[in-house]
C-alpha positions in Angstrom: 0.0 0.0 0.0 2.7 2.5 1.0 4.8 1.5 -2.0 1.8 2.3 -4.3 1.3 5.6 -2.5 4.9 6.7 -2.9 4.9 5.6 -6.5 1.8 7.7 -7.2 3.3 10.7 -5.2 6.6 10.5 -7.0 4.8 10.3 -10.4 3.1 13.6 -9.8 6.4 15.4 -10.2 6.8 14.0 -13.7 4.0 16.2 -15.1 3.4 20.0 -15.1 0.0 20.0 -13.4 1.1 17.5 -10.8 4.2 19.5 -9.9 2.1 22.7 -9.7 -0.4 21.0 -7.4 2.3 19.7 -5.1 3.9 23.2 -5.1 0.6 24.8 -4.0 -0.2 22.2 -1.4 3.4 22.4 -0.1 3.1 26.2 0.4 -0.2 25.8 2.3 1.2 23.1 4.5 4.2 25.2 5.3 2.2 28.3 6.2 -0.5 26.5 8.3 2.0 24.2 9.9 4.3 27.1 10.9 1.3 29.0 12.2 0.1 26.1 14.4 3.6 25.3 15.5 4.2 28.8 16.8 0.8 29.0 18.6 1.2 25.7 20.3 4.9 26.3 21.2 3.9 29.7 22.7 1.1 28.1 24.7 3.5 25.5 26.1 6.1 28.1 27.0 3.6 30.2 28.8 2.4 27.2 30.8 6.0 26.9 32.1 6.2 30.6 32.9 8.9 31.4 30.3 9.2 35.2 29.8 7.5 36.6 26.7 10.7 38.2 25.4 12.4 34.7 25.4 9.4 33.2 23.6 9.6 35.9 20.9 13.3 35.6 20.5 13.5 31.8 20.4 10.2 29.9 19.8 8.5 32.4 17.5 11.6 33.3 15.6 12.5 29.6 15.0 8.9 28.8 14.2 8.7 31.4 11.4 12.0 30.1 10.1 11.0 26.4 10.1 9.8 26.5 6.5 13.3 27.6 5.3 14.9 25.0 7.6 12.8 22.1 6.4 13.1 23.0 2.7 16.8 23.4 2.9 17.4 20.3 4.9 15.2 18.3 2.5 17.1 19.7 -0.4 20.4 18.9 1.3 19.4 15.3 2.0 18.3 14.9 -1.6 21.7 16.4 -2.8 20.0 19.5 -4.2 22.5 22.0 -2.7 21.5 24.7 -5.1 18.0 24.8 -3.6 19.3 25.0 0.0 21.9 27.6 -1.0 19.5 29.8 -3.0 16.7 29.5 -0.5 18.8 30.9 2.4 20.3 33.8 0.4 17.0 34.5 -1.4 15.0 34.5 1.9 17.3 37.1 3.3 17.0 39.3 0.3 13.2 38.8 0.2 12.8 39.4 4.0 14.9 42.6 3.8 14.1 44.2 0.4 10.5 43.2 0.2 8.9 42.4 3.5 10.8 44.8 5.8 10.9 47.4 3.0 7.1 47.4 2.7 6.7 48.1 6.4 9.4 50.8 6.4 8.0 52.5 3.3 4.4 52.5 4.7 5.2 53.4 8.3 8.7 54.4 9.3 9.3 54.1 13.0 12.0 54.8 15.7 14.3 52.0 16.7 16.1 51.2 19.9 19.7 51.2 18.7 21.0 49.3 21.7 18.6 46.4 20.9 19.7 46.3 17.3 23.5 46.4 17.7 24.0 42.7 18.8 21.8 41.1 16.1 23.4 43.3 13.4 26.9 42.3 14.5 26.0 38.6 14.5 24.4 38.9 11.1 27.5 40.4 9.4 29.8 38.1 11.3 27.8 35.1 9.9 27.8 36.8 6.4 31.6 36.8 6.6 31.5 33.0 6.6 29.5 33.1 3.4 31.9 35.5 1.8 34.9 33.3 2.7 33.1 30.1 1.5 32.0 31.7 -1.8 35.1 33.7 -2.8 38.0 31.8 -1.3 37.0 28.1 -1.0 34.2 28.0 -3.6 32.3 25.5 -1.5 30.7 24.9 1.8 32.5 22.2 3.9 31.0 20.4 6.9 33.2 22.3 9.3 31.7 25.6 8.1 28.2 24.2 8.8 29.3 23.3 12.3 30.8 26.8 12.8 27.5 28.4 11.7 25.5 26.2 14.1 27.9 27.2 16.9 27.3 30.9 16.0 23.5 30.2 16.2 23.9 28.6 19.6 26.0 31.6 20.8 23.3 34.1 19.5 20.5 32.1 21.2 22.5 31.9 24.5 23.1 35.7 24.5 19.5 36.4 23.6 18.2 34.2 26.4 20.7 35.6 28.9 19.6 39.2 28.1 16.0 38.2 28.2 16.2 36.8 31.7 18.5 39.7 32.8 16.0 42.3 31.6 12.6 40.7 31.5 9.8 42.8 30.0 6.8 40.6 30.5 3.4 42.2 29.9 0.8 39.5 30.0 -2.7 40.8 30.2 -5.7 38.8 31.5 -6.9 37.9 28.0 -3.5 36.4 27.1 -3.3 34.4 30.3 -6.8 33.0 29.7 -5.9 32.2 26.1 -2.7 30.4 27.2 -4.7 28.2 29.6 -7.5 27.5 27.1 -5.9 24.3 25.8 -4.4 21.4 27.8 -0.7 20.6 27.7 -1.5 17.3 25.9 -3.5 19.1 23.2 -0.6 21.6 22.7 1.9 18.8 22.4 -0.2 16.9 19.8 -0.7 20.1 17.8 3.1 20.7 18.0 3.9 17.3 16.7 1.3 17.4 13.9 2.3 20.9 12.8 6.0 19.8 12.6 4.9 16.9 10.5 2.9 19.2 8.2 5.9 21.5 7.8 8.2 18.5 6.9 5.7 17.2 4.4 5.1 20.6 2.9 8.9 21.2 2.6 9.3 17.9 0.8 6.5 18.8 -1.6 7.9 22.3 -2.3 11.4 21.1 -2.8 10.5 18.2 -5.1 8.1 20.2 -7.2 10.5 23.2 -7.5 13.2 21.0 -8.9 10.8 19.3 -11.2 9.3 22.6 -12.5 12.8 24.1 -12.9 13.9 21.1 -14.9 10.9 21.2 -17.2 11.3 24.9 -17.8 15.1 24.7 -18.3 15.6 27.1 -15.4 18.6 26.7 -13.1 17.4 25.4 -9.7 19.5 28.1 -8.0 17.3 30.7 -9.7 14.1 29.0 -8.5 15.6 28.7 -5.0 16.6 32.3 -4.7 13.2 33.7 -6.0 10.1 31.5 -5.9 11.1 29.1 -3.1 12.6 32.0 -1.0 9.4 34.0 -1.4 7.1 31.1 -0.4 9.2 30.2 2.6 9.3 33.8 3.7 5.5 34.1 3.9 5.4 33.6 7.8 7.7 36.6 8.1 5.4 38.5 5.8 2.4 37.7 7.9 4.2 38.7 11.1 5.4 42.0 9.6 2.0 42.9 8.3 0.3 42.1 11.6 2.9 44.2 13.5 2.3 47.1 11.1 -1.5 46.9 11.5 -1.1 47.0 15.2 1.2 50.1 15.0 4.4 48.2 15.9 6.4 49.0 12.7 9.7 48.9 14.6 9.0 45.4 15.7 9.3 44.2 12.1 13.0 45.2 12.0 13.9 43.0 14.9 11.9 40.1 13.5 13.5 40.4 10.1 17.0 40.7 11.5 16.4 37.7 13.7 15.0 35.6 10.8 17.9 36.6 8.6 20.4 35.5 11.2 18.6 32.2 11.5 18.6 31.8 7.7 22.4 32.3 7.6 23.4 30.2 10.6 20.6 27.8 11.3 19.1 27.1 7.9 22.5 27.0 6.0 24.4 25.5 9.0 22.0 22.5 9.2 22.0 22.0 5.4 25.8 22.2 5.1 26.4 19.9 8.1 24.1 17.3 6.6 25.4 17.6 3.0 28.3 19.8 2.1 28.2 21.3 -1.4 30.1 23.4 -3.9 28.9 26.9 -4.9 26.2 26.2 -7.6 27.3 27.1 -11.2 23.9 26.7 -12.9 23.2 30.4 -13.3 25.6 32.9 -15.0 25.6 36.5 -16.0 28.3 37.8 -18.4 30.2 34.6 -17.9 30.3 34.9 -14.1 28.5 32.9 -11.4 25.4 35.0 -10.4 25.6 34.0 -6.7 29.1 35.5 -6.5 28.4 38.4 -8.8 25.0 39.5 -7.6 23.3 37.5 -4.8 25.8 37.4 -2.0 26.8 41.1 -2.5 23.1 42.0 -2.7 22.3 40.0 0.5 25.0 42.0 2.4 24.1 45.3 0.7 20.3 45.3 1.5 21.0 44.4 5.1 23.6 47.3 5.3 21.1 49.7 3.7 18.4 48.7 6.2 20.5 48.6 9.4 23.5 50.9 9.2 21.6 54.2 8.7 19.3 53.1 11.5 22.1 52.5 13.9 23.4 56.0 13.3 20.0 57.8 13.3 17.9 55.6 15.6 15.0 55.7 13.1 13.9 53.9 10.0 13.4 56.3 7.1 10.9 56.0 4.2 13.6 56.4 1.6 15.2 53.2 2.9 12.0 51.3 2.3 11.4 52.7 -1.2 15.1 52.1 -2.1 14.9 48.5 -1.0 11.7 47.9 -2.9 13.3 49.3 -6.0 16.3 47.0 -5.5 14.1 43.9 -5.0 12.1 44.7 -8.2 15.3 45.0 -10.2 16.6 41.8 -8.6 13.5 39.8 -9.5 13.5 41.3 -13.0 17.1 40.3 -13.6 16.4 36.7 -12.3 13.6 36.4 -14.8 15.8 37.7 -17.6 18.5 35.2 -16.7 16.0 32.4 -16.5 14.7 33.3 -20.0 18.3 33.5 -21.2 17.8 37.1 -22.3 20.9 38.2 -20.5 
């Protein structure tokens, strides 16, 4: 029975409509699974009296990054390093130049510079590992993945330490009642089921993406850095829009920086540790590897544009958001032109 099911499932990726169906279902499972995972994890954390700031910096941040983790891990296990590599870089570009840029352009907000310094330093430190791997070694070895996971552990430890040292809990009665509305057993079941949905959705998204790219003659790296990256960044988009609607525009900056750090050190670190890979060579521009020529410099550049002026001025400016949106539009346009072999 299981063999027949897997044969039918694998056969879906052989056709266009089957691949499109798996892609759509995979996106839905990733979004809903991530949403339920975060809700149940927050409920469990509240039951054990964990400070809200720790919940936000750990459980929620990891939960919104789970789609990227599962897609990249699945790709790594299946030896599709280009998807894992493109997904991490593309998610950072998408998070910064599209999602954060929208909130900044619509409603700029003041920012606590002291709260931003540490995440920014960690991000650019992790980005340095990418630069070394891409331009000096031309590959990601397992020891680099281990180093990235150690950076992730250090960042989490520092965040948790600061959270307990300077707690800022603000539970209201409604939140307390909501946290007690479900039993611990129900929360644990939802947590397990949602994690399974994320894993299944990631496998569908990864498999259908590779299939669609192959059928269209598009390098898998291009698919990973654009379509897959955008789909796996949807939880961050929902979080940013929700924060904006509630008048917490500055909150989006912290969420995006945290998600970007996780993409560099957790998503990439896990994928590289499982299956080291060379820098993909499938997409070129003017004879040069596009990841080295465009994507890595752009990843660092958009983060610098969003964070460095903010560190000096203590406020997000509308021109930053508009500039980032223009950059993202140009980036996507260029990727389409490359995929169509126009440039």
